[in-house]
Structure formats: C-alpha cells, structure tokens
Rosetta silent file (secondary structure, phi, psi, omega in degrees, C-alpha in Angstrom):
SEQUENCE: MKVCFPTETLQGLDSRVYGHFGSAPGFVIVDTGKMSVEEINNNDLHHAHGMCQPLKALGGFKVDAVVVAGIGMGALMKLQAQGIKVYRGAEGTVQQNIDLIQDGKLPQFLEENTCAGHSGGRCAH
SCORE:     score description
SCORE:     0.000 S_00000001
   1 L     0.000  134.682  175.790    0.000    0.000    0.000 S_00000001
   2 E   -96.281  120.551 -176.268    1.281    3.477   -0.872 S_00000001
   3 E  -116.709  130.434 -178.782    0.621    5.910    1.965 S_00000001
   4 E  -102.830  134.745  178.212    1.091    9.676    1.643 S_00000001
   5 E  -123.409  115.931  171.237    2.071   11.880    4.584 S_00000001
   6 E   -65.922  132.583 -177.513    1.936   15.685    4.357 S_00000001
   7 E  -137.594  157.541  177.141    5.118   16.963    6.031 S_00000001
   8 L   -81.246  -37.187  178.139    6.813   20.265    6.799 S_00000001
   9 L  -127.863  158.015 -179.765   10.261   18.965    5.882 S_00000001
  10 L  -102.015   95.473 -178.622   11.388   16.069    3.729 S_00000001
  11 L  -130.818   36.887  177.968   13.370   13.775    6.037 S_00000001
  12 H    59.097 -138.690 -177.693   12.088   10.360    4.997 S_00000001
  13 H   -67.238  -16.814  178.433   10.615    8.234    7.777 S_00000001
  14 H   -87.760   -3.220  178.373   11.831   10.783   10.355 S_00000001
  15 L   -63.087  143.994  177.420    9.670   13.572    8.837 S_00000001
  16 E   -88.952  137.144  179.180    7.021   14.939   11.166 S_00000001
  17 E   -67.657  131.116 -175.784    3.413   14.672    9.986 S_00000001
  18 L   -83.138  156.813 -175.439    2.079   18.151    9.160 S_00000001
  19 L   -72.670  -24.359 -177.113   -1.145   19.593   10.563 S_00000001
  20 L  -138.860  141.699 -179.411   -2.941   20.265    7.258 S_00000001
  21 L   -65.636  -58.755 -170.659   -2.953   18.539    3.890 S_00000001
  22 L   -64.329  -30.483 -177.161   -3.259   21.507    1.524 S_00000001
  23 L   -99.004    7.286  177.752   -0.697   23.778    3.181 S_00000001
  24 L   -69.241  132.284  178.348    1.981   21.114    3.715 S_00000001
  25 L   -63.829  -29.681 -177.663    5.215   22.076    1.949 S_00000001
  26 E  -153.231  177.921 -179.627    5.862   18.479    0.908 S_00000001
  27 E  -135.559  139.180  171.834    4.780   14.865    1.004 S_00000001
  28 E  -108.321  125.097 -179.305    6.512   11.661    2.000 S_00000001
  29 E  -112.398  122.983 -176.651    5.082    8.629    0.210 S_00000001
  30 E  -114.721  126.155  170.789    5.807    5.233    1.734 S_00000001
  31 E   -88.411  106.029 -173.170    5.236    1.917   -0.016 S_00000001
  32 L   -69.968  -19.786  177.294    4.516   -0.227    3.044 S_00000001
  33 L   -73.793  -41.931 -178.442    5.110   -3.468    1.132 S_00000001
  34 L   -98.533  -13.942 -171.889    8.649   -2.534    0.079 S_00000001
  35 L    54.782   39.079  174.261    9.228    0.084    2.817 S_00000001
  36 E   -95.667  153.682 -174.714   10.509    2.403    0.091 S_00000001
  37 E  -126.347  134.806  171.741   10.203    6.173    0.458 S_00000001
  38 E  -124.235  146.496  179.922    9.618    8.920   -2.107 S_00000001
  39 E  -125.321  134.175  179.485    9.585   12.630   -1.320 S_00000001
  40 E  -138.578  155.896  173.999    7.830   15.314   -3.369 S_00000001
  41 E   -84.083  155.280  177.010    7.025   19.000   -3.051 S_00000001
  42 L   -72.670  115.172 -178.704    3.409   20.174   -2.836 S_00000001
  43 L   -84.196    5.212  179.112    2.449   21.123   -6.404 S_00000001
  44 L  -136.660   33.128 -172.963   -0.637   23.055   -5.193 S_00000001
  45 L   -62.823  -37.082 -172.403    0.834   24.869   -2.206 S_00000001
  46 L  -102.363   49.204  177.713   -0.357   28.383   -3.083 S_00000001
  47 L   -90.210  161.444  175.699   -4.063   27.730   -3.640 S_00000001
  48 L   -70.533  149.856 -179.923   -6.879   29.881   -2.263 S_00000001
  49 L   -54.334  130.500  179.452   -8.350   28.725    1.057 S_00000001
  50 L    84.067    1.158 -176.729  -10.874   25.957    0.422 S_00000001
  51 L  -114.586   25.086 -178.824   -9.668   25.381   -3.144 S_00000001
  52 L   -59.253  135.112  175.257   -7.149   22.590   -2.534 S_00000001
  53 L  -114.202   88.102 -171.576   -6.624   20.253   -5.478 S_00000001
  54 H   -58.781  -35.382  179.806   -5.183   17.149   -3.767 S_00000001
  55 H   -70.993  -35.394  174.298   -4.348   15.258   -6.962 S_00000001
  56 H   -65.480  -41.775  179.434   -2.523   18.311   -8.321 S_00000001
  57 H   -57.070  -38.282 -178.438   -0.724   18.639   -4.974 S_00000001
  58 L   -80.934   -3.136  173.967    0.545   15.060   -5.355 S_00000001
  59 L    58.078   34.732  177.771    1.887   15.824   -8.826 S_00000001
  60 L    89.127   -5.852  176.825    0.532   12.664  -10.427 S_00000001
  61 L   -69.158  132.779  178.705    1.776   10.261   -7.762 S_00000001
  62 L   -92.108  128.710  178.390   -0.757    7.489   -7.156 S_00000001
  63 L  -131.298  157.843  177.729   -1.431    6.655   -3.509 S_00000001
  64 L   -95.897  -25.622 -175.993   -3.822    4.340   -1.692 S_00000001
  65 E  -152.749  156.501  174.296   -4.095    6.358    1.518 S_00000001
  66 E  -125.890  137.760  175.456   -3.285    9.715    3.099 S_00000001
  67 E  -119.991  119.274 -175.303   -2.434   10.189    6.786 S_00000001
  68 E  -151.267  152.901  179.020   -2.865   13.754    8.047 S_00000001
  69 L   -78.138  -33.974 -177.937   -3.826   15.603   11.231 S_00000001
  70 L  -145.637  144.955 -179.966   -6.188   18.033    9.484 S_00000001
  71 L  -155.720  145.564  176.924   -7.941   18.315    6.131 S_00000001
  72 E   -78.975  161.534 -178.331  -10.757   20.388    4.669 S_00000001
  73 H   -59.885  -43.738 -178.275  -14.036   18.888    3.511 S_00000001
  74 H   -61.342  -47.221  179.646  -13.357   19.557   -0.171 S_00000001
  75 H   -64.385  -41.127  178.219   -9.963   17.860   -0.157 S_00000001
  76 H   -59.357  -48.251 -178.007  -11.347   14.918    1.828 S_00000001
  77 H   -64.544  -38.538  179.863  -14.204   14.417   -0.634 S_00000001
  78 H   -66.113  -40.730  178.076  -11.880   14.699   -3.664 S_00000001
  79 H   -66.932  -46.663 -179.349   -9.506   12.086   -2.269 S_00000001
  80 H   -62.721  -34.650  178.566  -12.309    9.727   -1.292 S_00000001
  81 H   -63.697  -23.699  178.073  -13.886   10.092   -4.757 S_00000001
  82 L   -92.802    5.468  179.568  -10.632    8.683   -6.168 S_00000001
  83 L    81.124   16.058 -179.452  -10.782    5.706   -3.799 S_00000001
  84 L   -92.915  123.796  177.422   -8.055    7.094   -1.542 S_00000001
  85 E   -78.131  142.310  179.393   -8.569    6.397    2.171 S_00000001
  86 E  -121.042  122.345 -177.682   -7.832    9.291    4.521 S_00000001
  87 E  -110.892  146.869  174.681   -6.698    8.541    8.068 S_00000001
  88 E   -79.740  113.109 -178.301   -6.384   10.875   11.063 S_00000001
  89 L   -79.176  157.741  175.742   -2.699   10.925   11.850 S_00000001
  90 L   -95.593  157.186  173.857   -1.133   11.117   15.261 S_00000001
  91 L   -60.840  144.481  178.011    1.463   13.696   16.250 S_00000001
  92 L   130.352 -160.001 -173.115    4.902   12.407   15.510 S_00000001
  93 E   -91.127  167.943  174.142    6.912   11.029   12.648 S_00000001
  94 H   -58.065  -45.875 -178.967    6.001    9.226    9.462 S_00000001
  95 H   -59.327  -43.903  179.106    7.502    6.033   10.920 S_00000001
  96 H   -61.061  -38.909  179.525    5.385    6.292   14.080 S_00000001
  97 H   -74.595  -32.341  173.739    2.266    6.729   11.958 S_00000001
  98 H   -60.577  -45.954  179.038    3.237    3.835    9.656 S_00000001
  99 H   -58.796  -43.080 -179.200    3.429    1.636   12.763 S_00000001
 100 H   -66.554  -42.193 -179.016   -0.018    2.833   13.885 S_00000001
 101 H   -68.118  -37.107  178.751   -1.660    2.306   10.496 S_00000001
 102 H   -68.623  -27.658  177.251   -0.163   -1.179   10.186 S_00000001
 103 L   -87.874    2.339  179.853   -1.520   -2.009   13.656 S_00000001
 104 L    70.711   27.659 -174.884   -4.984   -0.724   12.649 S_00000001
 105 L  -104.952    5.995  175.674   -4.835    2.089   15.219 S_00000001
 106 L  -106.219  125.591  178.792   -5.495    5.112   12.993 S_00000001
 107 L   -77.683  152.662  173.202   -9.149    6.002   12.418 S_00000001
 108 E   -74.936  148.201  178.214  -10.397    7.083    9.030 S_00000001
 109 L   -68.276  136.411  173.724  -11.336   10.767    8.702 S_00000001
 110 L  -108.556  157.722 -178.948  -15.044   11.476    8.953 S_00000001
 111 H   -55.073  -37.672 -177.542  -16.773   14.537    7.504 S_00000001
 112 H   -72.079   -8.139  178.736  -17.413   15.919   10.995 S_00000001
 113 H   -96.007   -3.297 -174.699  -13.656   15.912   11.707 S_00000001
 114 L   -72.664  160.339  178.752  -12.709   18.156    8.787 S_00000001
 115 E   -84.092  136.976  178.205  -11.322   21.662    9.159 S_00000001
 116 L  -121.481   35.763 -177.311  -13.662   24.537    8.422 S_00000001
 117 L    95.569  167.250 -174.092  -11.148   27.333    8.846 S_00000001
 118 L  -112.642    7.669  173.518   -9.431   28.560   11.949 S_00000001
 119 L  -104.871   82.227 -178.970  -11.518   31.570   12.919 S_00000001
 120 L    85.845    4.849 -179.137  -14.118   29.741   14.952 S_00000001
 121 L   -74.537  175.353 -178.680  -13.924   26.664   12.722 S_00000001
 122 L  -113.801  105.271  178.638  -14.033   23.073   13.853 S_00000001
 123 L  -107.693  148.937 -179.242  -10.762   21.244   13.406 S_00000001
 124 L   -79.769  -16.743 -174.699  -10.071   17.669   14.447 S_00000001
 125 L  -107.246    0.000    0.000   -6.567   18.413   15.656 S_00000001
C-alpha cells in the first residue's frame, strides 16, 4: 500500500506529519510493502483557502491512503472520490504513523472531523 504523509520537511521516515494537507510544503510517500520512500514538493501549495486540489498537490503520484492531522471537507471528498482512504494521523513522525496504520490504530477521517477554517472553525486536531 502506498501511503502519503503531508510533512513540513522532507526527512524520509523521520519527517514529522504536518497539521494540514493543503498547506503542507511536501509529502513523504511510503510503499509499506517494500518500505521504500519517495519525497515530493506540494504542487498546489499556493491555492486559495478551500480550493485545494489534492491530486494536483501530489503531482501525479498514485497513492492508496493519506495520513494527516487536518484536512478540509473539499480535499477529503476529492480524495475519497478517487478511492483514496484518509486517516487521522497522530502527532509524531512518518515512521510512528506507519506503525499505527499497520496495527490498525489510525481512524479514518469522517466529515465531521474536517477543518472549516481557523476563525471559529471546527478542526479535528
């Protein structure tokens, strides 16, 4: 399974999971079968609030799942429409979250957990 992690810095499995999908500077993609790592920059970093294009952000990379602390409703729906599972990540590194997802300990994101902005909005993190 290829799992994508939005990160602030690109440091492989030691990268810390970022708080929001759309505003993450980069992504670490881990193939859990091979334990191989790819790192890419966010190709949609400077979008207007609420206008995240997650597939553009991933620059054509195909993934099976995304693990993130926060995500907007639009991005969540766009990923799910492509058959990509979205999990609520824990604070910590990519490796720590890989361990949690492999142990079945990360919940999938629900619509009520999405971010609706930060001025009185409801964020899951």
